[in-house]
N, C-alpha and C positions, 0 to 999 in steps of 0.2 A: 417389486423393486425395493431396494433398501438404500437408505441414505444415512451415513454415519457422520455425526457432528462431534468433532474433537475440540474441547474447550467449551462445551455446552453449559457448564456450570456458571459461566459468565452470563449474567442476565442480559447485558447489552447484546452480546453475540447470539446467545441462545434464543431469547425472545424475538430479536430482529429477524434471524434466519428462519425460525419456525413460522413467523408471520408471513414471510415471503413464500415459503414452501406451501403453506396452507391455501394460498391464492392460486396455485397452479392447477389447471384442469389436466394437464399432461401427466403430472406426477401423482394424480389422485390414486389412492389405494396403497401408497407406499408405506413401508415401515421406516420410521425415523429412529435411529439408535443414538441416544444422547450419551456421550462419554466425557468424564472429567475426573481428575484425581481428588477433587473436593466433593466428598459424598453429600455433605449438607446442602451446598448450593445446587448441586446436581438434582437432589430430591425436590428442591423448591421449584426449579424449572420444569421438572417432570410433572409434578402435581398441577402446575399452572397449565401446561400443555394438554394434559388429559381433560381438565375441566373445560378448556377452550374448545376442544374437539367435541366433547359431550354436549356442551351448551349450543353448539352450532350444527350438530349432526354431520360433522365432516368425515369423509372417507379416508382417514389416515389412522395409523397406530403409532404409538410412541413408547419406546422402551428406554431404560436407563441402566448404565453399568459403569463401574470404575475399572473394568477389565478391558484393556485395549484390544486384545485378540477376540474377545467375545463380540465387541462392537463391530469388528471387521468381517465377521463370518457372513458370507453372502452379500457383501456390500457392492453396489453398483457405482455409488458416488461416495467420496469421502471429502468432508470440508473441515479444514484446520484453521483455527484461530486461537493460538495459545501465546502465553508469555511466561517467562521464568522469573521467579523471585518478585520483589517489589519493583514494579516497572519504573516508577519515577525516582526511587532511591538509587537504582542501578543506572538510570539515565544520568542522574547527577554525577555519579562516579565516572561514567563514560565522558562526560563533558569537562569535569573539573580537573581530573588527574592530568590529562594531556595539556590543559591550560597551564598547570604548574611546571610542566616541562617545556614550556615555550611554544606549544602548538595551539593557537586559537582555532576554534571550530564554530561553524554555524550549526547549532543544534547538536551534532554528534550522535544522531540516532541511527542514520542509515549510511552516511559517508564519514570520511575521516577516521582517525583512530577509534573514536567512540563507536562508529558504525561497525568497525572491524570486531571490536569486543562484543558488541551486541550480537553479531553473527556467530561468534565463537560460543556464546551461551546458548543461543536458541536453536541452532542447526542440529545438535545431537538429539534432542527429544523429537524434533520433526523427522529426522532421519530414522529414528527408532520406529516411528509410526509407518514410514515408507518401507522399511525393511519388512515389517509385518504385512503390509499390503502386498508386497511382491511374493510373500509366502502364502498368504491366505486368500487374497482376491486380486490377483495380478492384472485382471482386465478392468478393474475399477478406475475411474477418472478421479484424480485427487486435486482439490482446489485449496490453495493456501492464501490466507489473508494476513499472516504474520509478516513483520518486517525484521531485518532488512530484506526486502522482497527479491532483489536481484541476486544477492549473495546466497539466499536460501535456494532459489530456483536453480542457479548455476551448480551448486554443490550437490543437491539431490540428484539432478539429472546426470552429473558426472559419475556418480556411483551407480545409478539405475537408469541408463539411457533408454530402456524400453518402457519405463513407467509413464503413464499418462498424467503428467504433473503440470498444473497451470497456476500461475500466480495472478491474483486479482487485487486491484487497488481502487480506492475511491477517487483518486485525484482527477481522473478523466472527467468526472462530473462537473468540475469547475467550468468546462467549456459549455456544458448544458445550461449553467447558470448565467454565464456572461456573454456568450455569443449572441443570443436573441436581443438583449438591450443594446449591445454595441451596434448590431446591424439593423435594428429596428424591424425585425420580422420574427415570426414564430420559429421555435426550434424545429418543428416539423418541416419547415421550408429551407433548412440548412443541411447541406451535405458536407461532412468534414472528416478529416483523418489527421491523427497525430502519431508520432513515433519517436523513440529514443530509448532511454533507460527509465526504470521506475523512479519517479520523483525528479527526473532529469530529461524531460520530454518536451517537444514543441509541436505546435499546430503546423502541419505541412500543406494541407489542402482545405479550402473552404469555397463553397459555391452555393448559389441560390437554386433550389430545385425547380421553382416555377419558371425561371428564365434560362437556367443553365449558365448564367453569368458567373465569372470568377469573383468571389467575395473577398479574397485576401487583400486586395488594395483598399477596400473599405475597412477591413479589420485594422490594418496598419494606420490608416488615416484617423480612425475614430477611437481606437482603444486607448491611446494616451490620455485624452481628455476625459474619457469615461472613467478610467481608474483614478484619475486625480479627484474626481467628484465622489468616488466611493469612500465611505468611512473606513478608517483603519482600526486595527485592534487597539492601538494606543488611545485613540479617541473614545472608543466604546469602553475600554477597560479602565481608563483613568476616571471617566465619569461614573462608572458603576462602583468603583472602589470608594469614591467620595460619597456617593448618595445611596448606594445599595439598590439603585434602580437602573433600568434600561433607558438610554436617552430617548426622549420624546421628540421626534421630528416626523415629517411626513413619511408615513409607511413604516416608522421605526418599530412600533409595537409588534408588527408581524415579522419584520425583517431582522430585528436584532434580538432574537430570542437567545437566552443564555443556554443554548443547547447545540453542541457542535454537530449533531446529527440532522439538524434542520437544513433547509435548502440554502440558507444564506451564511456565508463565512466572511467576516470583515477582512480587510486587506492588511497583511502583516509586514510586507516589505515592498513598497513601491519602487525603491531605488534600483535594486538588482533587476527586477522585472523590466524596468524602463531601459536599463543598460543593454539587456539582451535584445529588446525590440529595436533599439537605436542602432546597435552594432551589427546584428545578424539579420535584421528585418524578418524576425520570426516571433510569434507569440508563445511564450511558455504556457504550459497547462497548469502548473502549480501556483497557488496563490499564497502559500504559507512559507515560502522561502526555503523549503527543503533543497531546492536546486543549488543553493549556496554551499551545501555540504560537499560538493564534488569539484568545485572550481577554485583554482589557486588564488585568483584575484577577488574572490567573493567578499573577503574581509574588508576590502577597500570599497566595495560597491553595495554594501548591505545596510539596511536600516536596523541597527542592533537593538534599539529600544523597542521597535515593533516586534522583533524576533523574541526578545525576552518577555514582552507583554503577551505574545501569542502563547508562549510556553506556560506562563502563569494562568492564562485564560483556559488553556486546554486542560491543565492539571486540575483547576477548580471545577470545570464543567464535568469532567469524568468523575471526580470525587463527590460531586453533589447531585448527580443525576440519579433519580430514584426509579430504577427499572422494575416495574411491578406487574406489568401485563404484556400480552403479546400484541404487537402492533398489527393493524390491518392495512397499512400502507407499505408499498414496495420500497425496500431500502437497498438491497444488494443486487449485483449483476449476475450472481451465480445461478439464480433460478432460471432466468431466460436462457442461459447457456445450457443448463441441464435439459430444459424443454427442447432446445434446438438439437441437442445430441439425440434425445429419445425420438424426436419426430423427424430427424434428418432434414432440418428446415433449410439449411444453406444461407442463413442470415449472417450479416456482418456485425460482429461484436467490436466495439470501438477500442478496447484496450485489454490485452492479455499479456502475461509475462511467460515467455517460452524461449527455448534456445534459438539463437539467431538463424543459423543454417541458411545464410544468404539473404535474409529479409532486409538487412541494412548492409550495403556494400562496404568493403574495407574495414569490417569489424569482425572480431573473432567469432567463428561459427559456434563454438562451444561455451559462449557466455550468453546469458539471458538478455533479451531485449523486451521492450514493451511496445507492441504493435497491434493494429487491428487484425482480426482473424475471421475467416469464414467458418461457421459452425456446422458441422455435418455429423452424421451418425458414426462415422469412423473416427471422428476427432476434430481437431482444430487445424486449419490451414492458414498459415501466416500470409498477410498481405505484404508484398515486396515493394521496396522503395529504391529502385535502381538509380534514381537521381537524388539521393539524400544530400542535403546541403553540406558542402565540404567544411565550411567554417564550424558549424555546430557539430558535425561529425567528428572533427578533430578534438573537440572538447570531450565527447563521450568516449572516444578512443583513449584519451589520456587516463581515463579511469578503468578501462577494461582490464589492464594488467593487475590491478588490485584484486578484482574479483577472481581472476584466473589463479593467482598465487594463493588467495585466501581459501579457495575451494580445496586446493592441495594441502594447505595447512590444516584444515579441519579433518580431512580424510586421513592424513598421516599423523596428526597430533604433534606436529613439529613447531617448536618455539622459534627456531631459526626462520622458518617460512612465515610465521606471524610477523617477525621483525622485517622480513623482506617485503611483505604486503604493506606494512606501515611506511617503509622507505620509498615504496613505489607510489604512495598516495600524493596527489598533486597539492594537497593542503599542508603537507609536511615540508617545511623549508629548512630543516636542520638535520644533522647527523648525530652530533654530540648529545648524549642523554637519551637517545631513543631506545637503546637497549635497556637502560634503567627504567624508562617509562613502561615498556612492555612487561618487564618483571614486576614492577609495582602494580600494574593492572592485573597481571596474573595472580599475584598474591591477594589482592583485594577481592577477587572474584573466584578464588580457588574452588569454592563449592560447586561452581558451574563449569569451570574451565580446567579442572584438574587433569583432564586427559592430555592437555598440552604440556609437553616435556622438552 
């Protein structure tokens, strides 16, 4: 078996994913091909991996290459986690240029005009990998961790509908952190399902395994007070900027680690989250307010200080984390899925991004959704939600057209379709100046979006 990791020169992704793979008994004996365009960082991860294997006598081999096609030869699984350019510098451009043209955004990383331009930059290199997969190892399953997840998945599968392409995101893990304390029981006693779009999803079902009782009434009754008690990013970040220390309260030393990959993430936007719960009687799964990137009225209902503090915190944490060794704790969802495919296990994975194909009714079949799926040897089978809540369903449908037009814009290189995607976006409330905004963004990012004409 061969597993190719694209973006492996990133210590965060490379070390974390390698650590997960090394814990799998099902994948034992596999060759892991590390690929990155940065030869220096790639060599560092390769050396660390070889030492880790030798020190522990593990039954894996690790190779490294900067040649994309070489990494794909004989691959059974391909895992992608890449970014183009300076992530935060370009994120700033995505956020600020639309603001100057009168389009306020929540983050602007995945939704809004900023999310559109993020997609225009990152889809071409991911598509190039997938083009090679179809030529070299067409039966391989490809997993993608890069954002904007829905735009990437929709566009890749529009060009390559036969490709086994799956988007994976960490957001679903918020339910694993919060449902047990909300319901006062262990995670192992909770059965739950969520569905929607990536970063735009809600809890749909919850029950207690021991009694079979519906747990959703308890979630709605107890969640508001629970989240009011939880510390927010503003509280943590304000204190840390003043003192240089993590706040000391009961449990804080363990819970408020300045490491975004740990199990606790402070609350960044209580207000929008609360509005969704109050209005739709549904619990959103995201705790960092990415959901606000897709909703027209989110500017009215968001905690903007919390959002800015989260952005500063996230930037600080990524910039200051020293990844120097391979973790021996499981971090990613991809390894259980690969195990399930190899063993034909039939287990239910809680969140994957795949084309809708009827999983959520009244939603375009050729746009990606985030739903649970049954993992089998032949691939992933989406769980269907025939009674998807109409109110929240209307919100996600409002954004579906953006992804539909955006996919065609990328595949055709059409500037006119980029503008149409912007004008279809629910967070854009004006027409005048939008053409100039698109051209300004294209000029500012010409290095990555020069194919758009």
